[in-house]
KELUMGU-184213 format. One record per residue (C-alpha): chain; x, y, z. Coordinates in Angstrom, 3 decimals. Example, Ala and Ser with C-alpha at 12.3 -4.5 7.8 and 13.67 -1.06 7.14 Angstrom:
# residues 2
+------+----------+----------+----------+
| unit |        u |        v |        w |
+------+----------+----------+----------+
|    A |   12.300 |   -4.500 |    7.800 |
|    A |   13.670 |   -1.060 |    7.140 |
+------+----------+----------+----------+
//
This chain:
# residues 282
+------+----------+----------+----------+
| unit |        u |        v |        w |
+------+----------+----------+----------+
|    A |  -31.103 | -159.338 |   45.090 |
|    A |  -35.596 | -159.360 |   45.188 |
|    A |  -36.963 | -160.762 |   42.379 |
|    A |  -40.943 | -161.159 |   42.357 |
|    A |  -43.377 | -161.229 |   39.764 |
|    A |  -43.632 | -157.515 |   39.658 |
|    A |  -39.752 | -157.294 |   39.206 |
|    A |  -38.378 | -154.998 |   36.511 |
|    A |  -36.388 | -157.135 |   33.724 |
|    A |  -33.453 | -155.713 |   32.207 |
|    A |  -30.444 | -157.227 |   29.994 |
|    A |  -27.675 | -156.677 |   27.552 |
|    A |  -27.713 | -157.683 |   23.580 |
|    A |  -24.803 | -158.395 |   22.246 |
|    A |  -23.194 | -161.050 |   19.866 |
|    A |  -21.019 | -162.974 |   21.303 |
|    A |  -22.136 | -161.709 |   24.995 |
|    A |  -20.950 | -163.911 |   27.188 |
|    A |  -17.620 | -161.897 |   28.387 |
|    A |  -20.166 | -158.542 |   29.370 |
|    A |  -19.353 | -157.618 |   32.427 |
|    A |  -22.618 | -155.724 |   32.510 |
|    A |  -24.697 | -158.277 |   34.212 |
|    A |  -22.001 | -158.094 |   37.175 |
|    A |  -22.387 | -154.508 |   37.623 |
|    A |  -26.311 | -154.003 |   37.474 |
|    A |  -26.605 | -156.923 |   39.477 |
|    A |  -24.192 | -155.250 |   41.958 |
|    A |  -26.491 | -152.178 |   42.227 |
|    A |  -29.577 | -154.164 |   42.352 |
|    A |  -28.263 | -156.058 |   45.370 |
|    A |  -27.047 | -152.860 |   46.936 |
|    A |  -30.002 | -151.251 |   46.578 |
|    A |  -32.518 | -153.902 |   47.332 |
|    A |  -34.462 | -153.596 |   44.286 |
|    A |  -37.033 | -156.213 |   42.737 |
|    A |  -35.214 | -156.437 |   39.410 |
|    A |  -33.151 | -158.806 |   37.264 |
|    A |  -30.438 | -158.243 |   34.476 |
|    A |  -29.503 | -160.769 |   32.407 |
|    A |  -27.360 | -161.231 |   29.056 |
|    A |  -29.212 | -161.535 |   26.169 |
|    A |  -27.416 | -162.719 |   22.971 |
|    A |  -28.729 | -161.680 |   19.431 |
|    A |  -27.130 | -162.397 |   16.011 |
|    A |  -27.020 | -159.630 |   14.066 |
|    A |  -29.306 | -160.484 |   11.706 |
|    A |  -31.682 | -161.029 |   14.225 |
|    A |  -30.989 | -157.022 |   16.121 |
|    A |  -34.757 | -155.707 |   14.975 |
|    A |  -37.012 | -159.035 |   15.856 |
|    A |  -34.860 | -159.326 |   19.299 |
|    A |  -35.389 | -155.514 |   20.283 |
|    A |  -39.308 | -155.358 |   18.696 |
|    A |  -39.942 | -158.550 |   21.364 |
|    A |  -38.960 | -156.282 |   24.549 |
|    A |  -42.522 | -154.807 |   25.324 |
|    A |  -44.251 | -158.023 |   24.651 |
|    A |  -41.291 | -159.781 |   26.970 |
|    A |  -41.906 | -156.881 |   29.674 |
|    A |  -38.899 | -155.519 |   29.419 |
|    A |  -37.976 | -151.956 |   30.640 |
|    A |  -34.954 | -151.660 |   28.252 |
|    A |  -31.510 | -152.804 |   27.428 |
|    A |  -27.970 | -151.808 |   26.763 |
|    A |  -26.514 | -152.823 |   23.629 |
|    A |  -23.085 | -154.015 |   22.952 |
|    A |  -20.622 | -155.181 |   19.752 |
|    A |  -21.780 | -155.220 |   16.981 |
|    A |  -25.743 | -154.051 |   18.142 |
|    A |  -24.970 | -149.880 |   18.543 |
|    A |  -25.435 | -148.495 |   14.999 |
|    A |  -27.237 | -151.538 |   13.187 |
|    A |  -30.147 | -150.931 |   15.875 |
|    A |  -30.366 | -146.818 |   14.947 |
|    A |  -32.762 | -147.740 |   12.140 |
|    A |  -35.589 | -149.921 |   14.400 |
|    A |  -36.257 | -147.154 |   17.602 |
|    A |  -39.459 | -145.235 |   17.235 |
|    A |  -37.142 | -142.398 |   18.900 |
|    A |  -33.603 | -141.498 |   19.227 |
|    A |  -32.007 | -138.507 |   21.786 |
|    A |  -29.906 | -135.890 |   20.336 |
|    A |  -26.886 | -136.994 |   21.581 |
|    A |  -27.500 | -140.974 |   19.893 |
|    A |  -28.416 | -139.316 |   16.821 |
|    A |  -25.499 | -137.377 |   16.789 |
|    A |  -23.089 | -140.352 |   17.740 |
|    A |  -24.870 | -142.849 |   15.358 |
|    A |  -24.923 | -145.345 |   17.347 |
|    A |  -26.961 | -146.405 |   20.924 |
|    A |  -26.071 | -147.594 |   24.107 |
|    A |  -29.124 | -148.194 |   25.665 |
|    A |  -32.905 | -149.009 |   24.839 |
|    A |  -35.789 | -147.773 |   26.925 |
|    A |  -39.045 | -149.231 |   26.266 |
|    A |  -41.588 | -146.738 |   27.295 |
|    A |  -45.208 | -147.982 |   28.481 |
|    A |  -46.628 | -147.832 |   24.924 |
|    A |  -44.424 | -149.819 |   23.583 |
|    A |  -42.413 | -147.764 |   21.845 |
|    A |  -38.351 | -148.085 |   21.694 |
|    A |  -36.313 | -145.030 |   22.795 |
|    A |  -32.549 | -145.740 |   21.535 |
|    A |  -29.750 | -143.159 |   23.435 |
|    A |  -26.078 | -143.361 |   24.422 |
|    A |  -24.270 | -143.141 |   27.491 |
|    A |  -20.955 | -143.939 |   26.120 |
|    A |  -19.474 | -140.172 |   26.177 |
|    A |  -21.256 | -139.568 |   29.516 |
|    A |  -19.000 | -142.764 |   31.286 |
|    A |  -15.948 | -141.587 |   29.304 |
|    A |  -16.125 | -137.702 |   30.950 |
|    A |  -17.374 | -139.411 |   34.298 |
|    A |  -14.483 | -141.642 |   34.613 |
|    A |  -12.162 | -139.121 |   33.402 |
|    A |  -13.234 | -136.382 |   36.033 |
|    A |  -13.123 | -139.104 |   38.423 |
|    A |   -9.871 | -140.303 |   37.717 |
|    A |   -8.409 | -136.948 |   37.043 |
|    A |  -10.052 | -134.594 |   38.956 |
|    A |   -7.626 | -131.516 |   38.013 |
|    A |   -8.599 | -131.973 |   34.282 |
|    A |   -9.496 | -129.072 |   32.547 |
|    A |  -10.788 | -129.486 |   29.091 |
|    A |   -9.769 | -125.817 |   27.625 |
|    A |   -5.926 | -126.963 |   28.787 |
|    A |   -5.347 | -127.668 |   25.399 |
|    A |   -6.147 | -129.984 |   22.554 |
|    A |   -6.170 | -133.653 |   22.638 |
|    A |   -4.739 | -136.876 |   20.976 |
|    A |   -7.003 | -139.662 |   20.167 |
|    A |   -6.468 | -143.075 |   18.500 |
|    A |   -8.868 | -144.686 |   16.739 |
|    A |  -12.326 | -144.030 |   14.600 |
|    A |  -14.062 | -146.915 |   15.598 |
|    A |  -17.514 | -146.673 |   17.476 |
|    A |  -16.403 | -145.429 |   20.922 |
|    A |  -14.380 | -143.104 |   18.960 |
|    A |  -17.642 | -141.271 |   17.324 |
|    A |  -18.523 | -141.365 |   21.050 |
|    A |  -15.782 | -139.928 |   22.732 |
|    A |  -15.217 | -137.365 |   19.988 |
|    A |  -18.913 | -135.427 |   20.507 |
|    A |  -18.219 | -136.093 |   24.454 |
|    A |  -15.067 | -134.128 |   24.110 |
|    A |  -16.287 | -131.313 |   21.527 |
|    A |  -19.342 | -130.693 |   24.340 |
|    A |  -16.809 | -130.559 |   27.571 |
|    A |  -14.798 | -127.688 |   25.529 |
|    A |  -11.584 | -129.596 |   24.371 |
|    A |  -10.406 | -126.938 |   21.718 |
|    A |   -9.328 | -129.462 |   19.075 |
|    A |   -8.998 | -133.287 |   18.657 |
|    A |   -6.063 | -134.296 |   16.854 |
|    A |   -7.189 | -138.177 |   15.402 |
|    A |   -5.163 | -140.519 |   14.059 |
|    A |   -6.227 | -143.814 |   13.274 |
|    A |   -4.034 | -146.645 |   11.130 |
|    A |   -6.304 | -146.357 |    8.595 |
|    A |   -6.584 | -142.657 |    7.647 |
|    A |   -9.540 | -142.665 |    5.504 |
|    A |  -11.557 | -143.422 |    8.418 |
|    A |  -10.211 | -140.754 |   10.628 |
|    A |  -10.342 | -138.217 |    7.540 |
|    A |  -14.242 | -139.736 |    7.898 |
|    A |  -14.747 | -138.711 |   11.430 |
|    A |  -13.261 | -135.319 |   10.918 |
|    A |  -15.661 | -134.572 |    7.917 |
|    A |  -18.078 | -135.426 |   10.043 |
|    A |  -17.726 | -133.662 |   13.489 |
|    A |  -16.062 | -130.686 |   12.155 |
|    A |  -13.255 | -128.417 |   11.941 |
|    A |  -11.813 | -128.844 |   15.126 |
|    A |  -10.533 | -132.216 |   14.323 |
|    A |   -7.384 | -132.262 |   12.709 |
|    A |   -6.129 | -135.743 |   11.053 |
|    A |   -3.019 | -136.861 |   11.790 |
|    A |   -0.946 | -139.326 |    9.848 |
|    A |   -0.681 | -142.680 |   11.738 |
|    A |    3.375 | -143.195 |   11.630 |
|    A |    3.093 | -139.339 |   13.278 |
|    A |    1.135 | -140.202 |   15.861 |
|    A |    4.295 | -139.319 |   18.632 |
|    A |    5.019 | -136.187 |   17.365 |
|    A |    0.871 | -135.144 |   17.691 |
|    A |    1.649 | -135.214 |   21.437 |
|    A |    3.759 | -131.983 |   21.498 |
|    A |    1.828 | -129.306 |   23.653 |
|    A |   -1.424 | -131.691 |   24.113 |
|    A |   -3.086 | -131.707 |   27.278 |
|    A |   -5.380 | -135.023 |   26.943 |
|    A |   -4.021 | -138.480 |   25.235 |
|    A |   -6.835 | -141.193 |   24.788 |
|    A |   -6.152 | -144.566 |   23.132 |
|    A |   -9.567 | -145.784 |   21.949 |
|    A |   -8.393 | -148.538 |   19.612 |
|    A |   -7.770 | -152.359 |   20.856 |
|    A |   -4.297 | -152.033 |   20.298 |
|    A |   -2.847 | -152.456 |   23.786 |
|    A |   -5.986 | -155.006 |   24.710 |
|    A |   -5.589 | -159.084 |   25.761 |
|    A |   -4.531 | -160.832 |   23.108 |
|    A |   -4.013 | -157.502 |   20.850 |
|    A |   -0.646 | -155.989 |   19.511 |
|    A |    0.546 | -153.802 |   21.409 |
|    A |    0.602 | -149.898 |   20.950 |
|    A |    3.863 | -148.745 |   19.898 |
|    A |    4.167 | -144.831 |   21.299 |
|    A |    6.619 | -142.925 |   22.202 |
|    A |    5.721 | -139.928 |   24.750 |
|    A |    8.458 | -138.146 |   24.841 |
|    A |    7.276 | -135.077 |   23.157 |
|    A |    4.131 | -135.171 |   25.492 |
|    A |    3.242 | -132.598 |   28.371 |
|    A |    4.205 | -133.199 |   32.120 |
|    A |    1.196 | -131.993 |   33.070 |
|    A |   -1.134 | -133.842 |   30.480 |
|    A |   -3.622 | -136.631 |   31.548 |
|    A |   -3.555 | -140.117 |   29.856 |
|    A |   -6.765 | -142.591 |   29.402 |
|    A |   -7.595 | -145.881 |   27.693 |
|    A |  -10.983 | -147.491 |   27.538 |
|    A |   -9.251 | -150.599 |   27.574 |
|    A |   -9.877 | -152.275 |   30.845 |
|    A |   -8.241 | -155.943 |   29.977 |
|    A |   -5.159 | -155.603 |   31.143 |
|    A |   -6.728 | -152.786 |   33.444 |
|    A |   -3.062 | -151.286 |   33.130 |
|    A |   -1.678 | -151.101 |   29.966 |
|    A |    1.491 | -150.456 |   28.696 |
|    A |    0.289 | -146.656 |   27.350 |
|    A |   -0.737 | -146.388 |   30.854 |
|    A |    1.820 | -147.774 |   32.724 |
|    A |    4.956 | -145.781 |   30.709 |
|    A |    2.819 | -142.796 |   30.743 |
|    A |    2.305 | -143.330 |   34.626 |
|    A |    6.123 | -144.243 |   35.077 |
|    A |    6.756 | -140.101 |   33.419 |
|    A |    4.388 | -138.707 |   36.245 |
|    A |    1.559 | -138.547 |   34.358 |
|    A |   -2.127 | -138.675 |   35.729 |
|    A |   -3.715 | -141.670 |   33.778 |
|    A |   -7.081 | -142.873 |   34.317 |
|    A |   -8.156 | -146.981 |   33.189 |
|    A |  -11.345 | -147.710 |   31.276 |
|    A |  -12.887 | -149.319 |   33.911 |
|    A |  -14.402 | -146.591 |   34.873 |
|    A |  -16.014 | -145.585 |   31.636 |
|    A |  -18.353 | -148.739 |   31.673 |
|    A |  -19.268 | -148.016 |   35.241 |
|    A |  -20.404 | -144.251 |   34.753 |
|    A |  -22.114 | -145.183 |   31.383 |
|    A |  -24.115 | -148.164 |   33.621 |
|    A |  -25.760 | -145.269 |   35.761 |
|    A |  -27.725 | -144.004 |   32.979 |
|    A |  -29.220 | -147.122 |   31.676 |
|    A |  -29.843 | -148.573 |   35.233 |
|    A |  -31.628 | -145.642 |   36.071 |
|    A |  -33.947 | -145.777 |   33.079 |
|    A |  -34.285 | -149.500 |   33.526 |
|    A |  -34.933 | -149.545 |   37.180 |
|    A |  -35.316 | -146.041 |   38.396 |
|    A |  -32.627 | -144.916 |   40.850 |
|    A |  -29.570 | -143.552 |   39.358 |
|    A |  -26.798 | -145.658 |   41.504 |
|    A |  -23.429 | -144.418 |   42.527 |
|    A |  -20.013 | -145.708 |   41.336 |
|    A |  -17.750 | -146.627 |   44.406 |
|    A |  -14.028 | -148.780 |   44.807 |
|    A |  -16.322 | -151.658 |   45.938 |
|    A |  -18.538 | -151.560 |   43.074 |
|    A |  -15.128 | -151.458 |   40.795 |
|    A |  -13.573 | -154.350 |   42.741 |
|    A |  -16.698 | -156.600 |   42.655 |
|    A |  -16.832 | -156.232 |   38.704 |
|    A |  -13.068 | -156.577 |   38.363 |
|    A |  -13.558 | -159.342 |   39.938 |
|    A |  -15.611 | -161.019 |   37.760 |
|    A |  -13.253 | -160.878 |   34.647 |
|    A |  -12.557 | -163.916 |   32.599 |
|    A |  -15.832 | -165.581 |   34.702 |
+------+----------+----------+----------+
//
């Protein structure tokens, strides 16, 4: 990695941020492409996000990625918000322009769809309904991405039904809210199953689901990447489904930020996946 006095500098803001794999991801690309730049973790407490963002131009940053809990609360700070971030209601990329203004963008939906295309090349958005679990921040980005991709309808189930209903009210009539205890039956006729909850993540309760009603041609994806193969993906793979793990969503969303920060659109390769995976837990 080349780092000079003229290096472009970017980073990731979160609280906490020590677990983030983004520095490893962007550091790999900087090294791989021989770019003059640095990417650093920036722990920022929730009540300091506006102050931290406003300091970026003075500190010479090209921009930052945002992670929990700043994606939604940062929206009021930006001088400009692109259409996608505005629709989702959250930003994952902050670009510092030459005049010092801050623009909020969202790359999460892009990362989700690109990961799905890479992991399931035969997936056709128009093939049938998607079933989705969860109604958090990631769910908002996934819903917008699926609608834009041409998925005809989304069956949405969440442990707290009112949160799912809120998303349905916001994003339109093509979203059908399903009671959480009916989630297994909702798989009948679906072409895609997406888990955006933390259920099944290391240290979290399991996602209890029967896949019996899911058509064998359906694709199953989980945005969790710790563990890489969740119980959901393992069970789906055993039934013969094409499964897509969650690591690729992180890697692909990173491309847009890297391009904005360092002026180079990078590739997601197996070498990159292996390198980032090796950094989990370090």
